[in-house]
C-alpha positions as CSV (number, residue, x, y, z in Angstrom):
1,X,14.0,-20.5,0.1
2,X,13.2,-19.4,-3.5
3,X,12.7,-15.7,-3.8
4,X,9.6,-16.2,-6.0
5,X,7.9,-18.4,-3.3
6,X,8.7,-15.8,-0.6
7,X,7.3,-13.0,-2.7
8,X,4.2,-14.9,-3.5
9,X,3.8,-15.8,0.2
10,X,4.2,-12.1,1.0
11,X,1.5,-11.3,-1.6
12,X,-0.9,-13.8,-0.1
13,X,-0.3,-12.4,3.5
14,X,-0.9,-8.9,2.2
15,X,-4.2,-9.9,0.6
16,X,-5.4,-11.6,3.8
17,X,-4.4,-8.4,5.7
18,X,-6.5,-6.3,3.3
19,X,-9.5,-8.5,3.7
20,X,-9.3,-8.3,7.4
21,X,-8.8,-4.5,7.2
22,X,-12.1,-4.2,5.1
23,X,-14.0,-6.3,7.7
24,X,-12.8,-4.1,10.6
25,X,-13.5,-1.0,8.7
26,X,-17.3,-1.9,8.8
27,X,-17.1,-1.2,12.7
28,X,-14.3,1.3,13.1
29,X,-13.5,4.5,11.3
30,X,-10.3,4.6,9.2
31,X,-8.3,6.8,11.5
32,X,-9.3,4.7,14.6
33,X,-8.3,1.6,12.8
34,X,-5.0,3.1,11.5
35,X,-3.9,4.1,15.0
36,X,-4.8,0.8,16.5
37,X,-3.3,-1.5,13.9
38,X,-0.1,0.7,13.7
39,X,0.3,0.4,17.5
40,X,0.1,-3.3,17.2
41,X,2.6,-3.4,14.3
42,X,5.0,-1.2,16.3
43,X,4.8,-3.5,19.3
44,X,5.7,-6.5,17.0
45,X,8.4,-4.4,15.4
46,X,10.4,-4.1,18.6
47,X,11.8,-7.6,17.7
48,X,13.9,-5.7,15.2
49,X,16.0,-4.4,18.2
50,X,17.3,-8.0,18.7
51,X,18.9,-8.1,15.4
52,X,20.2,-4.6,14.6
53,X,21.3,-1.4,16.2
54,X,18.8,1.1,15.1
55,X,20.8,4.0,16.4
56,X,23.5,3.4,13.7
57,X,21.4,5.3,11.1
58,X,22.9,8.7,9.9
59,X,21.1,11.9,10.7
60,X,20.6,12.6,7.0
61,X,19.0,9.2,6.5
62,X,16.9,9.7,9.6
63,X,15.5,12.9,8.2
64,X,14.6,11.3,5.0
65,X,13.0,8.3,6.7
66,X,10.9,10.7,8.9
67,X,9.7,12.7,5.9
68,X,8.9,9.8,3.7
69,X,7.2,8.0,6.6
70,X,4.9,10.9,7.2
71,X,4.0,10.8,3.4
72,X,3.5,7.0,3.4
73,X,1.6,7.2,6.7
74,X,-0.9,9.7,5.3
75,X,-1.1,7.4,2.3
76,X,-1.9,4.4,4.4
77,X,-4.7,6.4,6.1
78,X,-6.1,7.4,2.7
79,X,-6.1,3.7,1.6
80,X,-8.0,2.9,4.8
81,X,-10.4,5.7,4.1
82,X,-10.9,4.4,0.5
83,X,-11.5,0.9,1.7
84,X,-14.0,2.2,4.2
85,X,-16.0,3.9,1.5
86,X,-15.5,1.7,-1.6
87,X,-15.8,-1.9,-2.6
88,X,-12.5,-3.7,-2.0
89,X,-12.4,-4.8,-5.7
90,X,-12.6,-1.2,-6.8
91,X,-10.2,0.5,-4.4
92,X,-7.3,-1.9,-4.3
93,X,-6.5,-2.4,-8.0
94,X,-6.0,1.3,-8.3
95,X,-3.0,1.0,-5.9
96,X,-1.4,-1.0,-8.7
97,X,-1.0,2.2,-10.7
98,X,1.7,3.3,-8.2
99,X,4.6,2.0,-10.4
100,X,3.3,4.0,-13.4
101,X,2.8,7.2,-11.4
102,X,6.3,6.8,-9.8
103,X,7.9,6.2,-13.2
104,X,6.3,9.5,-14.5
105,X,7.4,11.4,-11.3
106,X,11.0,10.0,-11.8
107,X,11.3,11.7,-15.1
108,X,11.8,15.2,-13.8
109,X,12.8,14.3,-10.2
110,X,15.6,11.7,-11.0
111,X,16.2,12.6,-14.6
112,X,15.3,9.0,-15.7
113,X,13.8,8.1,-19.0
114,X,11.1,5.6,-19.9
115,X,11.7,2.7,-22.2
116,X,9.2,1.6,-24.9
117,X,8.1,-1.4,-22.7
118,X,7.4,1.0,-19.9
119,X,5.3,3.3,-22.0
120,X,3.4,0.1,-23.0
121,X,2.9,-0.7,-19.4
122,X,1.5,2.7,-18.7
123,X,-0.9,2.0,-21.6
124,X,-1.9,-1.3,-19.9
125,X,-2.5,0.6,-16.6
126,X,-4.8,3.1,-18.3
127,X,-6.8,0.2,-20.0
128,X,-7.1,-1.6,-16.6
129,X,-8.2,1.6,-14.8
130,X,-10.8,2.0,-17.6
131,X,-12.2,-1.5,-17.0
132,X,-12.6,-0.9,-13.3
133,X,-15.1,1.8,-13.9
134,X,-16.8,0.7,-17.2
135,X,-20.5,0.1,-17.1
136,X,-22.9,-1.0,-19.8
137,X,-24.3,1.8,-22.0
138,X,-21.7,4.3,-21.0
139,X,-20.2,6.7,-23.5
140,X,-16.7,5.8,-24.4
141,X,-14.8,8.3,-22.2
142,X,-17.3,8.3,-19.3
143,X,-15.5,5.7,-17.2
144,X,-12.3,7.8,-17.0
145,X,-14.2,10.9,-16.5
146,X,-16.0,9.2,-13.5
147,X,-12.6,8.1,-12.0
148,X,-11.3,11.7,-11.8
149,X,-14.6,13.4,-11.0
150,X,-16.0,11.2,-8.2
151,X,-14.9,12.1,-4.7
152,X,-14.9,8.5,-3.6
153,X,-11.7,7.9,-5.6
154,X,-9.8,11.0,-4.3
155,X,-8.6,9.0,-1.3
156,X,-6.9,6.2,-3.3
157,X,-5.5,8.6,-5.9
158,X,-4.0,10.8,-3.1
159,X,-2.5,7.7,-1.7
160,X,-1.0,6.6,-5.1
161,X,0.6,10.1,-5.4
162,X,2.0,10.0,-1.9
163,X,3.2,6.4,-2.2
164,X,5.0,7.4,-5.5
165,X,6.9,10.2,-3.8
166,X,7.6,7.9,-0.8
167,X,8.9,5.2,-3.1
168,X,11.4,7.5,-4.7
169,X,12.7,8.3,-1.2
170,X,12.9,4.6,-0.4
171,X,15.0,4.1,-3.6
172,X,17.4,6.8,-2.5
173,X,17.6,5.4,1.0
174,X,18.4,1.9,-0.2
175,X,20.7,2.7,-3.1
176,X,22.3,6.1,-2.3
177,X,22.5,5.9,1.5
178,X,22.7,2.2,1.9
179,X,20.3,2.2,4.8
180,X,19.3,-1.1,6.3
181,X,15.6,-1.9,5.4
182,X,14.9,-3.1,9.0
183,X,15.9,0.3,10.3
184,X,13.7,2.0,7.8
185,X,10.7,-0.1,8.9
186,X,11.3,0.4,12.6
187,X,11.4,4.1,12.4
188,X,8.5,4.1,9.9
189,X,6.2,2.3,12.3
190,X,7.1,4.8,15.1
191,X,6.2,7.7,12.8
192,X,2.9,6.0,11.8
193,X,1.8,5.8,15.4
194,X,2.8,9.4,16.1
195,X,1.0,10.7,13.0
196,X,-2.3,8.8,13.8
197,X,-2.1,9.6,17.5
198,X,-1.6,13.3,16.7
199,X,-4.6,13.3,14.3
200,X,-6.8,11.8,16.9
201,X,-5.7,14.3,19.4
202,X,-6.2,17.3,17.0
203,X,-9.7,16.0,16.2
204,X,-10.4,15.8,19.9
205,X,-11.3,12.1,19.7
206,X,-11.3,10.1,22.8
207,X,-8.6,7.4,23.0
208,X,-10.6,5.7,25.8
209,X,-13.7,5.6,23.5
210,X,-11.6,4.2,20.6
211,X,-10.2,1.4,22.7
212,X,-13.7,0.7,24.0
213,X,-15.2,0.5,20.5
214,X,-12.3,-1.8,19.4
215,X,-12.7,-4.4,22.1
216,X,-14.9,-6.8,20.1
217,X,-12.5,-6.2,17.1
218,X,-9.3,-6.7,19.0
219,X,-8.5,-10.2,17.7
220,X,-8.9,-9.0,14.1
221,X,-6.8,-6.0,14.7
222,X,-4.0,-8.2,16.1
223,X,-4.3,-10.5,13.2
224,X,-4.1,-7.6,10.7
225,X,-1.0,-6.3,12.6
226,X,0.6,-9.8,12.5
227,X,-0.2,-10.3,8.8
228,X,1.2,-6.8,8.0
229,X,4.5,-7.5,9.8
230,X,4.7,-11.0,8.3
231,X,4.2,-9.8,4.7
232,X,6.8,-7.0,5.2
233,X,9.3,-9.4,6.5
234,X,8.8,-12.0,3.8
235,X,8.9,-9.3,1.2
236,X,12.3,-8.2,2.7
237,X,13.5,-11.9,2.7
238,X,12.6,-12.1,-1.0
239,X,14.4,-8.8,-1.7
240,X,17.6,-10.2,-0.2
241,X,17.5,-12.9,-2.8
242,X,16.4,-11.0,-5.9
243,X,16.1,-7.6,-7.5
244,X,13.7,-5.6,-5.4
245,X,11.7,-4.5,-8.6
246,X,11.0,-8.1,-9.4
247,X,10.0,-8.9,-5.9
248,X,7.6,-5.9,-5.7
249,X,6.0,-6.9,-9.1
250,X,5.2,-10.4,-7.7
251,X,4.1,-8.9,-4.4
252,X,1.7,-6.6,-6.1
253,X,-0.4,-9.7,-7.2
254,X,-1.8,-9.4,-3.7
255,X,-4.2,-6.9,-5.3
256,X,-5.7,-9.7,-7.4
257,X,-6.0,-12.2,-4.5
258,X,-7.6,-9.5,-2.2
259,X,-9.9,-8.3,-4.9
260,X,-11.1,-11.8,-5.8
261,X,-11.6,-13.3,-2.3
262,X,-12.6,-10.0,-0.8
263,X,-15.0,-9.4,-3.6
264,X,-16.5,-12.8,-3.1
265,X,-16.8,-12.3,0.7
266,X,-18.3,-8.8,0.5
267,X,-20.4,-9.5,-2.6
268,X,-18.8,-6.8,-4.8
269,X,-20.6,-5.9,-8.1
270,X,-19.0,-6.5,-11.5
271,X,-16.3,-8.6,-9.9
272,X,-15.1,-10.5,-12.9
273,X,-14.8,-7.3,-15.0
274,X,-12.9,-5.6,-12.2
275,X,-10.5,-8.5,-11.9
276,X,-9.7,-8.2,-15.6
277,X,-9.0,-4.6,-15.1
278,X,-6.9,-5.3,-12.0
279,X,-4.9,-8.0,-14.0
280,X,-4.1,-5.4,-16.7
281,X,-2.9,-3.0,-14.0
282,X,-0.7,-5.7,-12.3
283,X,0.7,-6.7,-15.8
284,X,1.7,-3.1,-16.3
285,X,3.8,-3.4,-13.1
286,X,5.8,-6.2,-14.6
287,X,6.7,-4.1,-17.5
288,X,7.6,-1.1,-15.3
289,X,10.2,-2.8,-13.1
290,X,11.3,-0.1,-10.8
291,X,12.0,0.0,-7.1
292,X,8.5,1.2,-6.0
293,X,6.0,0.0,-3.5
């Protein structure tokens, strides 16, 4: 199959997963949902054992996988917390800033440089972010000030920073250590479950109560888990046929699909304006073609 079709299919599945996640988060807290859906994803991920020996990973690679999975697991939880407290068309487009943040992080960490097109992409990202918050009669710099001063956005910006660091680790695992992506996914899902389970234990939340509350949402949790596994595997399939940076750029269009359909379903305010902002942020990702998530 054509890599572009696979990447687009991955984007559509990812958007559907985000909409289902938002629906569930009206009934469950972010941590409760993160634990339940990660458990479902892990159960589905055991199919990986039929195709590859997951014990073949080197100790050094495994340590990097563990560290980066902890970071991306916390980032996932922060995204769920942001979806819980924000409109879907406000929260998700900000995730599209990850390539720009990662590119800036890579300057000192990996010693990479930015091309003129990448600086232009960062400019588009700033413009798109501005559009997300812009309201009538505001002073010119007020939208950007609101983004960095309102606590409701702290979750998503924290997630972007953690995803940026995690993405650099992913790039190292794939290019320097030649680690099989399926092995990375398998151990990542294990770490996610351990993190969320530990947080629930530390907060002295009742696992029995969580499962009781989730009974009426179980079908949606299973659908979210299936969609998540499906979009990660179709993304992987596309990455086997084309450069990963191009695949991820196409896959990030899921942000627009989720923002549009989710915004319609949940009656988000200023939806068309936010879609324009989201489109600019997605466009920036095509100019900053790096191996980032």
